[in-house]
DOPAKE-693272 format. One record per residue (C-alpha): residue number from 1; residue in one letter; x, y, z. Coordinates in pm, 1 decimal. Layout:
BEGIN
seq	type	X	Y	Z
NUM	A	X	Y	Z
...
END
This chain:
BEGIN
seq	type	X	Y	Z
1	M	1055.1	2137.2	3152.3
2	D	1354.5	2362.6	3084.4
3	I	1650.0	2170.3	2944.6
4	I	1990.5	2326.6	2881.7
5	I	2227.2	2148.3	2643.4
6	W	2602.3	2195.9	2690.4
7	R	2831.3	2044.7	2430.1
8	N	3181.8	2007.8	2294.1
9	G	3231.8	1864.1	1948.4
10	E	2988.3	1809.6	1665.0
11	D	2631.5	1931.9	1698.5
12	Y	2388.2	1638.0	1725.5
13	N	2098.0	1845.7	1856.4
14	Q	1872.5	1752.4	1565.0
15	D	1908.6	1389.9	1672.8
16	V	1906.3	1419.3	2050.4
17	C	1630.2	1679.4	2093.9
18	P	1350.5	1463.2	1943.8
19	L	1457.4	1174.4	2169.0
20	I	1456.5	1401.2	2473.2
21	K	1105.4	1522.5	2383.3
22	S	991.5	1160.1	2369.6
23	F	1067.9	1144.3	2742.3
24	Y	974.1	1505.5	2818.6
25	P	705.7	1618.2	2566.5
26	D	695.1	1971.4	2711.1
27	A	1072.7	2021.2	2699.6
28	V	1194.8	2371.2	2617.7
29	F	1557.8	2375.6	2500.8
30	A	1833.2	2630.9	2552.7
31	E	2198.2	2627.1	2451.3
32	G	2439.7	2634.3	2743.6
33	G	2759.3	2673.1	2543.9
34	A	3053.8	2434.4	2575.3
35	A	3018.5	2122.1	2787.0
36	A	3149.0	2137.3	3141.3
37	E	3456.5	1955.4	3261.3
38	A	3418.3	1680.8	3518.3
39	S	3378.2	1945.6	3788.0
40	G	3049.7	2052.3	3625.4
41	N	3148.4	2419.0	3630.2
42	A	2943.1	2488.7	3315.1
43	A	2896.6	2858.8	3372.6
44	D	3268.7	2922.4	3333.4
45	K	3271.1	2771.5	2984.9
46	T	3218.5	2972.5	2669.2
47	G	3058.5	2895.9	2334.1
48	S	3247.6	2845.8	2009.7
49	A	3236.5	3220.5	1933.7
50	G	3411.8	3293.3	2263.4
51	E	3103.5	3442.1	2425.6
52	K	2883.8	3291.9	2692.3
53	S	2534.9	3193.7	2583.0
54	E	2237.9	3376.5	2729.5
55	A	2156.6	3064.6	2933.3
56	A	2510.2	3049.8	3071.5
57	E	2515.1	3420.3	3157.5
58	T	2184.2	3387.4	3340.0
59	S	2310.0	3085.5	3532.5
60	E	2631.8	3260.5	3631.7
61	A	2444.3	3570.6	3740.3
62	D	2227.8	3379.9	3984.4
63	G	2518.8	3168.3	4105.6
64	T	2382.0	2833.4	3990.1
65	S	2643.1	2748.6	3722.2
66	G	2372.1	2621.7	3491.3
67	E	2236.1	2401.4	3765.7
68	G	1920.0	2596.7	3836.3
69	S	1745.9	2458.4	3527.8
70	S	1528.1	2151.2	3558.0
71	L	1777.9	1945.6	3359.8
72	D	2127.0	2003.2	3220.9
73	L	2263.0	1766.2	2955.5
74	Y	2635.9	1763.0	2881.4
75	F	2772.8	1613.4	2558.8
76	D	3149.6	1584.3	2518.5
77	L	3196.8	1434.6	2173.4
78	T	3520.6	1351.5	1993.9
79	S	3574.4	1126.3	1693.9
80	D	3680.0	829.2	1906.8
81	C	3492.5	885.6	2232.9
82	M	3165.7	1021.6	2368.7
83	T	3058.7	1125.2	2716.4
84	V	2706.4	1205.2	2829.4
85	R	2628.3	1349.8	3171.9
86	I	2291.6	1450.9	3312.9
87	R	2249.1	1684.4	3607.8
88	Q	1912.3	1742.4	3773.2
89	Q	1882.9	2049.1	3997.1
90	G	2262.4	2057.3	4023.8
91	R	2304.2	1690.5	4117.5
92	E	2465.7	1450.6	3871.8
93	V	2222.4	1164.0	3807.7
94	F	2390.0	998.0	3507.1
95	A	2739.6	982.8	3360.8
96	E	2867.9	745.5	3098.1
97	T	3164.0	737.7	2860.1
98	E	3198.1	511.1	2559.0
99	A	3483.9	462.9	2314.6
100	F	3402.1	464.7	1944.7
101	A	3612.9	235.5	1726.4
102	G	3524.8	410.3	1401.1
103	G	3247.5	382.3	1145.0
104	E	2986.9	592.6	974.2
105	R	2826.0	900.0	1124.7
106	R	2504.2	698.0	1159.5
107	D	2681.5	444.9	1384.1
108	Y	2821.2	722.7	1602.4
109	R	2477.9	887.9	1624.6
110	N	2307.8	561.5	1721.7
111	A	2566.9	489.9	1992.2
112	L	2516.9	841.3	2129.2
113	L	2137.6	805.2	2127.3
114	R	2156.3	468.8	2304.3
115	M	2367.9	624.0	2576.4
116	L	2127.8	917.0	2613.3
117	Y	1832.7	674.9	2617.6
118	R	1989.0	477.8	2902.7
119	G	2030.4	795.4	3102.0
120	L	1681.0	935.0	3041.6
121	S	1511.5	598.3	3082.7
122	G	1685.0	544.5	3416.6
123	L	1594.3	895.0	3528.4
124	T	1227.0	880.7	3428.7
125	G	1156.1	508.4	3461.6
126	K	1008.9	515.2	3109.9
127	K	1079.2	273.9	2825.3
128	L	984.4	399.3	2479.8
129	P	809.0	146.7	2252.9
130	W	1023.2	254.3	1955.5
131	G	1341.3	297.9	2157.6
132	I	1573.4	558.8	2007.6
133	L	1381.0	576.1	1679.0
134	T	1219.4	914.9	1629.4
135	G	1177.8	916.2	1250.1
136	V	846.7	880.8	1068.5
137	R	917.2	552.2	887.3
138	P	1052.0	290.4	1130.2
139	T	944.3	0.9	907.0
140	K	1181.5	121.4	636.3
141	L	1472.5	-14.0	841.8
142	V	1307.8	-356.2	844.3
143	Y	1205.2	-338.2	477.6
144	E	1562.5	-268.9	367.7
145	R	1689.8	-579.1	552.6
146	L	1434.1	-837.1	443.9
147	A	1645.1	-939.8	143.6
148	D	1963.8	-1032.0	330.2
149	M	1867.1	-1100.1	692.3
150	T	1646.0	-1360.3	856.5
151	K	1355.6	-1244.6	1071.0
152	D	1541.4	-1345.5	1386.4
153	E	1845.2	-1146.5	1275.3
154	I	1622.2	-844.9	1211.9
155	R	1465.0	-886.1	1556.2
156	D	1808.2	-886.0	1718.5
157	Y	1923.7	-590.2	1507.4
158	M	1620.6	-372.2	1592.2
159	A	1639.2	-458.5	1962.5
160	E	2014.2	-411.3	2001.6
161	T	2065.1	-112.6	1770.3
162	Y	1749.0	85.2	1836.7
163	Y	1610.7	-58.1	2164.4
164	C	1274.4	-126.3	1996.5
165	S	1021.8	-326.1	2197.9
166	A	931.3	-679.2	2088.7
167	D	574.8	-590.7	1984.3
168	K	688.9	-294.9	1769.9
169	I	946.4	-515.7	1599.3
170	E	676.8	-773.2	1520.9
171	V	433.5	-521.6	1372.6
172	S	723.7	-380.6	1167.4
173	L	809.1	-725.8	1031.3
174	I	448.7	-800.5	932.7
175	T	400.9	-457.0	777.4
176	A	729.6	-455.5	587.1
177	A	669.2	-805.3	446.8
178	R	325.5	-702.8	315.0
179	E	466.6	-379.9	171.9
180	K	739.5	-571.7	-7.7
181	E	488.3	-815.0	-157.6
182	L	267.2	-536.2	-289.1
183	L	551.8	-319.5	-417.1
184	T	705.7	-614.9	-600.3
185	Q	376.4	-662.0	-784.4
186	C	331.3	-299.8	-894.7
187	R	692.1	-175.3	-945.7
188	P	611.2	177.9	-826.9
189	E	943.3	331.3	-932.8
190	E	835.8	290.6	-1296.7
191	G	516.7	493.2	-1256.4
192	Y	371.3	778.6	-1058.2
193	S	68.4	855.6	-846.2
194	L	-166.6	1150.3	-878.9
195	Y	-298.5	1342.8	-578.2
196	I	-580.5	1597.4	-607.5
197	G	-637.7	1820.5	-302.9
198	I	-981.4	1959.4	-214.2
199	P	-919.5	2188.0	85.4
200	F	-1279.7	2235.9	201.3
201	C	-1461.9	2080.3	497.9
202	P	-1804.1	2120.6	658.6
203	T	-1624.2	2245.8	974.6
204	T	-1266.4	2239.9	1102.8
205	C	-1199.0	1971.8	1364.8
206	L	-1031.1	2073.4	1688.3
207	Y	-718.4	1861.5	1624.6
208	C	-679.6	1938.2	1252.2
209	S	-378.2	2116.6	1101.7
210	F	-431.1	2015.6	737.7
211	T	-504.3	2264.6	461.7
212	S	-876.6	2284.8	525.6
213	Y	-1131.5	2565.5	505.7
214	P	-1487.4	2547.2	648.1
215	L	-1740.2	2573.5	368.1
216	E	-1970.7	2817.2	546.8
217	R	-1692.3	3078.8	553.5
218	F	-1507.1	2998.6	232.4
219	G	-1785.6	2875.2	4.3
220	G	-1729.6	3167.9	-230.3
221	Y	-1386.3	3029.6	-315.9
222	V	-1507.1	2690.4	-436.4
223	E	-1569.0	2774.6	-802.8
224	P	-1257.9	2995.2	-846.9
225	Y	-1056.8	2722.2	-676.1
226	L	-1191.2	2451.3	-908.3
227	E	-1108.5	2663.0	-1213.7
228	A	-751.3	2714.7	-1093.6
229	L	-723.5	2344.7	-1010.8
230	K	-840.0	2250.3	-1360.7
231	K	-568.2	2472.9	-1503.1
232	E	-307.9	2287.8	-1297.2
233	I	-459.3	1952.0	-1397.5
234	R	-442.6	2046.6	-1766.5
235	F	-79.4	2151.4	-1735.3
236	A	14.6	1836.7	-1541.4
237	S	-149.7	1599.5	-1789.0
238	E	28.0	1764.4	-2081.7
239	S	362.5	1766.4	-1899.1
240	M	347.9	1395.6	-1812.6
241	G	337.5	1310.2	-2182.0
242	G	42.9	1074.4	-2162.0
243	K	212.6	852.6	-1906.6
244	A	-52.2	671.0	-1700.9
245	P	-66.2	713.8	-1322.3
246	M	-60.0	399.7	-1109.5
247	S	-298.1	534.7	-846.4
248	V	-521.9	838.9	-809.3
249	Y	-609.0	985.9	-469.9
250	F	-852.9	1268.5	-394.1
251	G	-776.8	1402.4	-45.6
252	G	-829.6	1716.5	152.6
253	G	-998.6	1858.1	344.3
254	T	-1303.3	1658.8	250.2
255	P	-1353.3	1614.8	-127.1
256	T	-1719.7	1524.1	-79.4
257	T	-1781.6	1874.7	55.5
258	L	-1825.0	1951.1	-316.7
259	S	-2171.2	1902.6	-463.2
260	A	-2257.2	1594.0	-668.6
261	E	-2237.5	1799.9	-988.7
262	Q	-1903.3	1952.6	-892.0
263	L	-1767.3	1605.2	-818.5
264	R	-1896.9	1472.9	-1150.6
265	D	-1745.0	1763.6	-1339.3
266	L	-1405.3	1751.6	-1163.8
267	I	-1359.9	1374.0	-1173.8
268	G	-1469.9	1370.1	-1536.3
269	Y	-1215.9	1640.9	-1613.6
270	V	-937.2	1442.7	-1446.5
271	K	-1030.4	1122.1	-1630.8
272	N	-1041.1	1305.2	-1963.8
273	S	-703.3	1468.0	-1894.1
274	F	-504.4	1163.7	-1778.1
275	D	-465.5	813.5	-1917.7
276	F	-646.4	590.1	-1666.6
277	S	-551.4	264.7	-1842.0
278	G	-275.5	194.4	-1587.4
279	V	-466.1	303.2	-1277.1
280	K	-473.6	19.5	-1025.0
281	E	-661.1	214.7	-756.6
282	F	-882.7	525.3	-742.3
283	T	-947.2	657.7	-390.5
284	V	-1166.2	945.7	-275.1
285	E	-1177.1	1050.5	88.1
286	A	-1545.5	1077.9	173.1
287	G	-1441.6	1128.7	531.8
288	R	-1709.0	1342.6	692.0
289	P	-2052.0	1175.9	703.0
290	D	-2214.8	1520.3	715.6
291	S	-2072.2	1581.8	366.3
292	L	-2232.3	1272.0	211.2
293	T	-2549.5	1208.2	15.6
294	Y	-2653.8	900.8	-177.6
295	E	-2623.9	1101.3	-499.6
296	K	-2259.1	1187.9	-429.9
297	L	-2173.8	828.2	-343.0
298	A	-2347.0	706.4	-659.6
299	V	-2149.2	957.1	-869.8
300	L	-1821.6	830.7	-721.6
301	K	-1910.3	471.6	-801.2
302	E	-2032.9	554.7	-1150.6
303	L	-1706.3	734.3	-1233.6
304	G	-1486.6	443.4	-1130.0
305	V	-1385.2	530.4	-774.3
306	D	-1303.6	190.8	-622.0
307	R	-1195.7	290.3	-269.1
308	I	-1343.0	546.9	-29.4
309	S	-1291.8	647.6	332.4
310	I	-1569.5	724.3	578.1
311	N	-1390.7	850.4	885.9
312	P	-1567.3	863.5	1222.2
313	Q	-1246.6	917.0	1431.1
314	S	-1464.8	817.8	1728.6
315	M	-1806.7	658.3	1765.2
316	C	-1868.4	835.0	2097.4
317	Q	-2104.0	1130.1	2065.7
318	E	-1950.3	1330.5	2349.0
319	T	-1612.0	1313.2	2173.1
320	L	-1755.3	1414.8	1835.5
321	D	-1920.6	1716.3	1996.3
322	L	-1600.9	1818.2	2174.2
323	I	-1371.6	1797.2	1869.5
324	G	-1601.9	2001.2	1647.0
325	R	-1765.5	1729.4	1438.9
326	R	-2118.2	1850.5	1381.4
327	H	-2273.3	1513.8	1312.0
328	T	-2401.4	1218.0	1508.9
329	V	-2282.4	862.1	1546.7
330	E	-2602.1	756.0	1372.3
331	Q	-2510.0	970.8	1070.6
332	I	-2184.9	776.3	1040.6
333	E	-2376.4	450.5	1031.2
334	E	-2629.4	592.6	782.7
335	A	-2350.6	718.9	554.0
336	F	-2185.1	377.1	559.6
337	A	-2514.8	208.1	470.1
338	M	-2565.3	454.9	181.7
339	A	-2216.8	375.6	50.6
340	R	-2290.7	4.2	50.7
341	K	-2621.7	68.3	-126.6
342	A	-2438.0	271.3	-391.8
343	G	-2212.9	-30.2	-455.7
344	H	-1894.5	58.7	-271.2
345	D	-1717.5	-259.1	-164.1
346	N	-1384.1	-117.7	-46.0
347	I	-1443.7	122.5	241.1
348	N	-1183.8	243.2	490.8
349	M	-1263.0	392.9	829.1
350	D	-1020.5	617.5	1019.5
351	L	-1002.4	623.4	1399.3
352	I	-796.8	848.7	1626.6
353	I	-679.2	723.1	1964.1
354	G	-576.6	974.6	2228.0
355	L	-855.9	1220.7	2153.3
356	T	-932.9	1478.1	2419.7
357	G	-1127.8	1334.7	2710.8
358	E	-1122.6	973.2	2592.9
359	T	-1031.6	659.1	2787.8
360	P	-987.1	297.2	2673.9
361	E	-1358.7	248.3	2742.2
362	H	-1442.1	505.7	2472.2
363	V	-1224.4	313.0	2226.3
364	R	-1399.8	-13.6	2318.6
365	R	-1735.2	150.9	2248.2
366	T	-1607.2	281.7	1915.0
367	L	-1480.7	-59.3	1805.3
368	E	-1807.8	-228.0	1899.6
369	R	-2007.8	24.9	1694.7
370	I	-1777.6	-32.8	1396.6
371	R	-1788.0	-412.6	1414.4
372	P	-2129.4	-459.4	1241.9
373	L	-2031.6	-212.2	967.7
374	N	-1742.4	-442.9	872.9
375	P	-1524.6	-201.4	668.6
376	E	-1258.1	-348.8	442.1
377	S	-981.2	-148.7	611.7
378	L	-923.8	39.4	933.0
379	T	-663.6	310.9	983.9
380	V	-573.7	383.4	1345.6
381	H	-408.5	719.5	1407.9
382	T	-249.2	823.3	1734.3
383	L	-327.2	1187.1	1807.6
384	A	-39.8	1412.3	1704.4
385	L	-88.4	1779.9	1780.0
386	K	63.3	2014.2	1523.1
387	R	129.0	2376.5	1612.1
388	A	-156.2	2502.6	1392.4
389	A	-421.8	2275.0	1541.6
390	R	-683.5	2459.7	1745.8
391	L	-647.5	2195.3	2019.3
392	N	-285.3	2307.6	2054.9
393	L	-347.3	2681.6	2016.0
394	E	-617.9	2667.1	2283.1
395	K	-462.4	2393.3	2495.6
396	E	-524.4	2578.4	2823.4
397	R	-897.5	2514.7	2774.7
398	Y	-843.8	2138.1	2756.4
399	V	-565.0	2085.5	3009.7
400	D	-793.7	1883.2	3239.3
401	M	-929.0	1669.1	2955.1
402	Q	-622.5	1477.4	2842.0
403	A	-670.8	1124.7	2711.2
404	V	-554.4	852.1	2948.8
405	D	-391.7	513.0	2888.4
406	V	-327.6	570.3	2517.5
407	P	-103.0	258.3	2489.0
408	V	-397.3	51.6	2618.0
409	M	-614.6	207.8	2346.3
410	Q	-362.8	100.3	2084.8
411	Q	-352.3	-252.6	2223.6
412	L	-731.6	-267.1	2195.7
413	T	-726.0	-161.1	1829.6
414	A	-446.0	-404.9	1743.2
415	A	-633.7	-692.0	1908.6
416	Y	-955.3	-591.1	1732.7
417	A	-777.5	-586.5	1395.6
418	K	-629.7	-931.2	1448.4
419	E	-959.9	-1080.3	1567.1
420	N	-1144.8	-942.1	1265.7
421	G	-907.3	-1044.9	987.8
422	Y	-717.2	-719.8	930.7
423	L	-341.6	-718.8	864.9
424	P	-111.9	-417.7	915.7
425	Y	11.9	-299.6	576.9
426	Y	155.0	46.0	638.6
427	L	285.5	230.2	939.9
428	Y	420.3	575.8	1004.7
429	R	489.4	817.8	1286.0
430	Q	461.8	1193.1	1338.2
431	K	611.6	1444.6	1575.2
432	N	434.4	1504.8	1904.9
433	M	241.8	1178.2	1894.9
434	A	77.0	1067.9	2217.0
435	E	299.7	825.2	2412.4
436	N	556.6	805.9	2129.5
437	L	330.1	565.1	1936.4
438	E	238.3	538.3	1566.4
439	N	-30.7	527.6	1298.2
440	V	-115.0	186.4	1152.3
441	G	-315.4	99.1	843.5
442	Y	-494.8	-236.3	873.0
443	A	-670.1	-403.7	580.6
444	R	-824.0	-728.5	472.4
445	Y	-599.6	-914.4	230.5
446	G	-622.8	-756.0	-115.4
447	K	-787.8	-435.1	11.5
448	E	-470.8	-241.5	95.7
449	C	-423.2	113.7	-32.0
450	L	-127.8	123.6	-272.1
451	Y	-108.1	502.1	-252.3
452	N	-52.3	486.1	122.9
453	I	232.0	238.4	78.1
454	V	419.7	424.1	-196.0
455	I	397.7	755.7	-13.7
456	M	546.7	590.5	296.4
457	E	822.2	398.4	119.0
458	E	917.6	700.4	-95.8
459	R	985.1	498.7	-408.0
460	Q	754.4	674.9	-649.3
461	T	684.3	1022.5	-782.1
462	I	369.8	1173.9	-632.4
463	L	231.2	1446.8	-857.4
464	A	20.6	1655.2	-617.7
465	L	-219.1	1924.1	-738.3
466	G	-420.0	2178.6	-540.1
467	A	-371.4	2419.4	-249.3
468	G	-126.1	2286.7	8.2
469	A	-39.8	1984.9	-207.1
470	S	316.5	1854.7	-182.0
471	S	461.1	1684.8	-492.1
472	K	745.2	1438.1	-443.2
473	F	967.7	1367.1	-742.8
474	Y	1154.0	1037.1	-718.1
475	F	1506.3	994.4	-856.9
476	P	1561.5	614.7	-854.8
477	A	1931.8	620.8	-948.8
478	E	1999.1	811.3	-626.3
479	N	1700.7	669.2	-433.0
480	R	1592.8	1014.0	-320.7
481	L	1298.0	1253.8	-338.6
482	E	1272.2	1623.5	-410.1
483	R	963.1	1805.2	-282.1
484	V	771.9	2086.3	-448.5
485	E	509.2	2259.7	-234.1
486	N	200.3	2447.4	-347.1
487	V	86.3	2746.5	-142.5
488	K	-178.0	2668.8	121.3
489	S	-386.0	2985.3	101.2
490	L	-694.4	2960.0	-121.5
491	K	-652.2	3321.3	-230.9
492	D	-284.5	3275.2	-312.1
493	Y	-344.7	2947.6	-493.9
494	V	-610.4	3102.5	-720.0
495	E	-406.9	3417.1	-787.1
496	R	-67.3	3246.0	-820.4
497	I	-164.6	2930.4	-1010.4
498	D	72.3	3015.3	-1297.4
499	E	358.9	3034.1	-1047.8
500	M	261.1	2690.4	-906.4
501	I	261.5	2549.1	-1258.5
502	E	598.7	2697.5	-1349.1
503	R	753.0	2568.7	-1027.1
504	K	636.1	2214.0	-1104.2
505	L	747.2	2225.9	-1466.0
506	V	1109.9	2273.7	-1361.9
507	F	1101.4	1957.8	-1152.1
508	I	903.8	1751.0	-1402.5
509	E	1163.9	1820.7	-1670.7
510	K	1448.5	1753.7	-1427.6
511	N	1286.5	1427.6	-1319.5
512	R	1218.8	1319.0	-1678.4
513	A	1583.9	1376.2	-1774.4
514	A	1708.0	1179.0	-1472.4
515	L	1477.1	887.2	-1548.4
516	K	1585.6	872.2	-1912.3
517	E	1950.3	883.0	-1810.7
518	G	1888.5	595.5	-1571.9
519	S	1712.0	393.0	-1845.8
520	V	1379.1	405.3	-1663.3
521	V	1100.0	423.9	-1920.4
522	W	927.4	763.4	-1911.0
END
């Protein structure tokens, strides 16, 4: 849908456009210049530079005054008043004006978004489960209020301020309370977590946009990559001054794409480089069952890995075939059995709801196949298509295979989790998620992943090593993060490793100085 935005006053496009896309996922935006007067004669208005926008010129040329687009949104914003009008095919379908008594920019923004929500919800008949919230960490709002508000007060606040639905408020309360309990125990701001990225996979899944390279094409890069990674590991361990990480997480890609010997060598190198005395959790994503052998699983256990993931995404063979997973449902079950035999007693399984071609019945089948495996945790992702995902780049091929009833799928997974003793412990959202939903991590009590919580709550430095890895340096005095990205390309990472190291060193020294100044023990 083509949507033209006309405005007077401050630019709130970064706030309103994500909300609009929650109602109209295929929205394409254009600037229409200054907002029209009550007459709606938008084409006669000019932009701030005194020139009509391209959209306005086109509208004037065809005589439609901006009304030929599918939707025109008019924002007339002053410091003490806001007006929102919506015109559809030239006919005004919503108009509302609200006085603003003063307050912070956030209060003004929220009032504006509520007004826009009322207009779009009335026009489409849709109610969004998270209301006007479009950010990735909705539980953070609840977490920050647990200390000085009762649960009922938080319920009222989330419903009235953000239009959140009752069930989303409840899952936020449960999740935030568990996060607070765990974070109080481990005091993450006084430590850091270590992430090691292994960007290789057996194949690339249809929906994937992570830094991941299929082994059959990029196998020749494995050894040069590991040598460059060891160089970054050596630098990082020396720069952290012997300070022990709180958690260690090997992600990817699929780390278990490496051979058993490569895993033994790399994990041994990491353990010899860093002080593991303070490590509360050591996770390795063993996600793809076609990357697993008993020997690899035994090596992980022997070297102290105490949490792994075996990620089916779906237990329906037709879905696995469609999304590019070259393994069977039976291989998933066999890999899980091998992990148990090797001694792993904290296994997570990832599922994706909203996969191409699936219905709630597929999700029911998946949950029933998982039930006898009895993993310690279950992470339920809602499909979010990034621009680089093949499913998005080739979307014309799959236009008739869209998932249906995704909210029903989520209800099934939430009910399954509750029935089987899993509690939500972390929750986050991404752009372009199916039905404006979320990802939820469920776990049995005591089996939660600390790394997942600290990366969501942004209260700890994450030292991330490897191609595509994103370090996050936490400055507690200001309660903020600064990010440092590594290049994604294997070739660039290997050839530019010294540049990656130098870039990190600047931030490590800056972070160390800030922590000392704030009397946080380094």
